[in-house]
N, C-alpha and C positions, 0 to 999 in steps of 0.2 A: 309637742304638736300631736294633733290625735290625727287617728288615721284619715278620716276624711280628708285632711288638709293635706296630708302625706301624698294620698293619692291624685288630690286636685292638681299636687306641684307636679307629681309626676305626666299628670296627663299635658300638662301647660309645656312640658321639656318635650315630651313626644311630638304634640304637635309642632312645636315651633322647629323641630332637625326634618320633620317631615315634611313640612313648609318650604323646606331648604332643600331638600331633596326628597322628593315625590316617591324616588325608587328606594328608599332608604329601608330596609329590614326592621325598622324602629317600631313600625305599623302593629309587629307583634306584643311589644311592650305595650305600646296603645291601647289595644284590645285588649288585654287583659288586665288593664288599670282600668277602662270602662266596664270590665266582667268584674271586679269586684266590688268595684261601685254599684252596680247592680243593674246599669244602663246596657241590658244585656243586647237590644236592637243593634245599638249603635255600636258594641265589644262585635257584634256578629259579621254588620257592614264593613266594618274594619278592617278585619281578620281577611274575610272574604274577597274584598278588592286587593287586598295585600297579597293575597297567595293564588290570584290572577298574574302577577307580576314573578310570584316568587312561589311556583308549586312544589318546589323540591326544598323548602325550608321547612325541615322537620317541628323543630320549636313552636312556629304556627301552625302546623296541623294540632299539635299537644294543646295551644289555647282554644283554637276551634272544637276541639275534642270536648274540655272543659266548658264552654260558652254552651254548648248545646247541649251538655251533662245539665247545666243550670237551666235552659229554658224546655227541659224535660224531653228532649228528643235523645232517647237515649240510645236508638238505632243507629241515627247519623253523630253519634259522640263515640261511639264504637266503630263505625266507619274511618273517621278522622285518625282516632285512636292508631289502626291499624295502618294507616296512610304514613304517620309519625313514625312506627315501626320499621317500613319498610325504606323510609329514606335515612334514618338514623340507627336502625338495628334496635333490639330490645333495651329497656333500661328497667329500671328499678322503679322509677316516675310513672314510665308506662304500666306497669304491672300492676301499681297501687291503685291509676286511675281505673284501672279496667277493673278491678275487682271491685271498687266502687260503683261502675255501670254495672255490675252484673248483679248488685244488689238491688238497685234499683228497677230492674229487669226482672226482678223474681227469680235470677239464676243462683238461687242461694248457695248448693253444692258447688258450683265452679267457682263461686266467690272463695268458699270455705278452705278448699283445695289449695288456693294461688295463695290467702292469706295465712294460710298455716306455713306455706313455704318461705314466706317472707319471713313471717315471726321467728321461724328456726333460725334463718341466715342474721335475723336483728332481733333478737328478744329484748330488746330495750327500748324497741321503737314504740310509742304511747298510739300513735295514730293507726299502725296495724293491729295493735292489740284492742282498740277500741271498735275499726273495722269489722275484726274478729267477731266480736263479741254480738255486734250487731247483727253479722248475716248468719249466726247461730242462734240468736235469740228470737228474731222473728217467725222463722217458720214453727215456733213450739206457741207462740202467741196467736197465732191464724186459727181461727175457728174451723173445725173440720169441713164445712162444705167451702170455704174458700181454698182450700190446700188443693191445689194439680190444676186450677183452673182461675188463676189470679189475673193473667193478664191476656187480652183480646188481642191477636196476631194484625199487624199492620197490612193493608192486603199492597200487592207490588206495583199499583200504578198512585197511591199514595203517600204523604209524609209519613213518618213512624208515629203509632197512636203514642199519645203522652200517657205516660204509667205512673200510678201511687202505690206504694209499697203498704200494703195493708197491715195492720195490725189488732188487738184486741179489742184496740181502741177507735179502732175504725169505725167511722159513720157515714152515711149517706150526707151528701153536699146540704144537709140540712143545718139547724141548729145546733151548736156544740155546747155541750157546759164546762165549765170551767177545768173542771176534773179532766176530762177529753181533750182539751183546747193544750192542755199545759201536756198532756199524755203524748200528743202528735209533735209538740215541739221538742220534747226527749228523743225524739226518735231521727232529728236531724244530725246527720255528721258532726261532731265537734261538741255539740251541747252536751255538756253535764248537770243540768240542773235547771229547773222553773218553777217558779212560785208564784204565788198572788198573794201581795198583802194589802191590808186596809192604809187609811191615811197614817194611823199611827203606826203604822209598819209591823203590824202583827197579821202572820201568816196565816190565809183562809184557804190556802190549798195547794198542795205540794207533790211535784214529781223529780226526786233526785236522787244522784248517785255521786254527788263532790263531796268529799271530806268534810267541808265546812260546814260550821253548824247551820242550818237554813234559816233558823229562828233570828241567829245572830248577824247572818247574809241580811235577812230581809229587812230587820232594824235599823241598821246602819244606812244599808243603800236607800231607804224609805227617807232618814233623815239627809242626807246627800241631795236627793232630791228635791224635797221641801225646802231645804237651805236656798240651792240652786233656784228655784221656783220664786220665794219671798223677794233675794237679792235681787234678780232681774225685772221682777215686776217694776221696781222700786226705780230702775232707768228707764221704764217704760219699754225692755225687750217683750214683754209678755208673758203669757204661762208656758212653762216646760212641758212639751209633751215627749220627748226622747231624751234619754242620756245614756252616752256610751262612756266606759271606762276602761281602760286599756294598761294591763301591767305587764310586767315581764313572762306569768305564767298564762293569764286568764283575762277574759273581757266580760264587763258587766254589763248589759243591756236593758237599761229600764223604759217600759212604754207606760203613759199613763192612759187609764180608760176610768171614765168618769170620778166616781169615786174611792178606785184602789191602782194598785201600781200593779203591771206584770213585770218579774225580774226573771233574766235568761243569763244562766252562766254558763259560758262557752271556753274552752283551751284554744291556742292560739290556731288550731287547722282549721276552724270554721271559714265558712266564706261567708262573711257579711253579707252583702249585697243577695245572696241568696235567704239568709235569715230573715233579712227585713221584708221583704216579700212573702218568705213564708207565714211571718208574724202578721203582717198586714191582713192575707186570706185567714187565717183562723181567726185572728180577732174580729174580722166582720162577721163570721160565721158562728161566732159565740155569740154578739150582737144584735144577729139578726133576729126580726120580729118571727 
């Protein structure tokens, strides 16, 4: 069963329960399912309406924090996280999400301090390790002129400013080169490799930190994409634009663009909805006139 089908089934079940009992706390699970699907506005409204009935439901505040993080509203995400902490006390889940928010806000030293403590308590946690690597790496890659003035503060009477974490590959909102596009893809939490291959599966560009051979990976998954494309066209399903392959350890996300394919490899911690929106934005910038 694909990830999307599992999420759709979960949404249907949660909606049915909520229809039978509008006061049910299942709204938090429904909002989380919408978030994972990438339907952030719907996730926000479901969670917001549910919290009006259950303002002391800590798990729902945690979901709302994740939704606001995915929407780029980092201050609001942190505020919801604090509400979850006040209701249910501190937890490893809350601290890990706080560290991720701090990274996006550019508060790298705070994130590093927190993540080092979490890593010391659980040295085998790959997600903590990767977040720590990101928190330590980004400040080193920022150009000198960006250091110390990364983010503009929000005024007190407006919504928090949507912030982007800059890197050595960050550019203006104009056109991206393939290398810049792949480099920004690699900054997404959970992504361990990104490459562009031609129709024959030969690697054109690569940003890679996976232990898998990118040449073999690109050739194999390009062949899978071509096979699906040919077989589905035979039964009038049309051209395949995206392919998602999920394994027990990793996910492989293929996106067809003109005469090439972009492949994103991630571990299971990646937020698929956020990744899809990020890739849509990056590919539009790469293909801009």
